[in-house]
C-alpha positions, 0 to 999 in steps of 0.5 A: 307585278309584271302586268302593272309594269306593262300598264305603266309603260303603255300609259306613258307611251300614250301620253307622250312621256316616253319617246320611241328610243326610250320605248325600245329600251323599256320594251327590252327591259320588260322582256328581260324582267319577264324571263326572271319574273316566274323565278322571282315569284317562286322564291317569294312564295312560302309553303307551310306543310303540316306533317303532323298536328297532334299532341304526344299521345295521339294515335289517329294523326301524327305528332306535331311537326312541319316544313317551311319551304321557300323557293328550293329551301326546306326547313324541317321543324321537329320530327315527331315521335318515331319513324312515322316521319319518313312516311309523312314526308313520303306522303307529302311528296318531300324528298329527304334528299332535299332537306338540309336543315332541321330545327328541334324545339325540345327533347320530348319524345314526340319531337326528338325521336323522329329526329333520330330517324332523320339522322339515321336515314340521311346518313344511310343515303349519304353512304349510298350516294343518294344524298349530297351536301351537309345535314344540319340539326339546330337546337339548344344544348339539351336537345343536342345532348339528348340527340347525340347520346341516342344516336351514338348509343343506338345507330351503327358505327359507320353512321355515327362516324359521320356525326360532326362532319357530314351531319352537324349538330349546331347549338343555338342560344336564347336570342341568337340569330342564325340561318337555316332552310334559306331563312334567318331565324331568331330563336327564343326560350319559351320559358317552359315550366316542364322542359327547356324549349325554344321557339323562333321568329323569322321573316319570310321572303315577302316580308311577312313575320312568322312565329312558332311558339313551340308546344306550350303556352305563351309567356309574356317575357316573349312579347317582343317576338310574338307581337304583331306577327303576320303568322303565329303557330300556337298549340291548342291542346283541346277546346276550352269547353272540353277542359275538364275532359283533357285537363290542359292547364294541369299539363301546362297546355292551353285551349283554342279559345286561349290561343284566340285571345292571345292572337287578338291581344298581340295583334296577330293576323293569321293564327295556326293551331296545332298539337291537339287531341285527336278524339274528333278529327272529323270535326276538329277543324270546324270546332277549333276554328269556331272557338278561337274565332270567339275571341279573334277576328283574324284568320284561323287555320286548323290544318289536318296532317299533310295539309299545305298552307300557302303563305 
């Protein structure tokens, strides 16, 4: 952008559109603009870090959870099934002290138990002076009810005392819009057949739309949230060719081919697949991309744990 502005200035000057005084003023503007340009670009860039990419029972990778970083803001979405979240954040180079917002999609163990550890560690850091500000956890009523109960039953009293003040559990409702991690999110009930679960849609700083469908198949009632998304995060429990092995449909899940068909039908541009089995991680990326591409002509991502995607 900066180079384009300079090119316009140069062209105007050479054809005589701009006089000398105007050129001086415009040059000053370029210097001023140039000093802020790197900051502007930094705050327009979004980085998706997949902390985990597996389903509930994986042992060779971590359960599905991720961060969205825009500028200096970080949103953590889910936290996996235990204190492995702490190691994943450390390996990713993401300091817990930088995370002030977490969105939990639902109360299944592979998503919420890591959230308990996040609450515990954040509050420990608060008490030791290593964390400043408030830690906010967003979720629907069932999520917060379960999280609050576990924390109060299992965590030390001095930590529990911070719940409601330094640590806030903020309930969100179906269709509600709220701010978290520097983004404006609109959450929606995915109409799960197993457990109440919310996904969300947001607009990134550069204007792209970003949708998270949670970890169950798309329901047509949410078409308005998903249609024409620039980025769609969608579960793919296994390959369609392996459906008899993993039985995704009996478990209320779908396949890489199903996700590709969905993305094509709804006009999605970029498809990110996660929440998979872990039988063949060394070939997962290629095989899942290949199967989704049978139905979808856009870009397919099948990230490994700790992989970063610049959006």
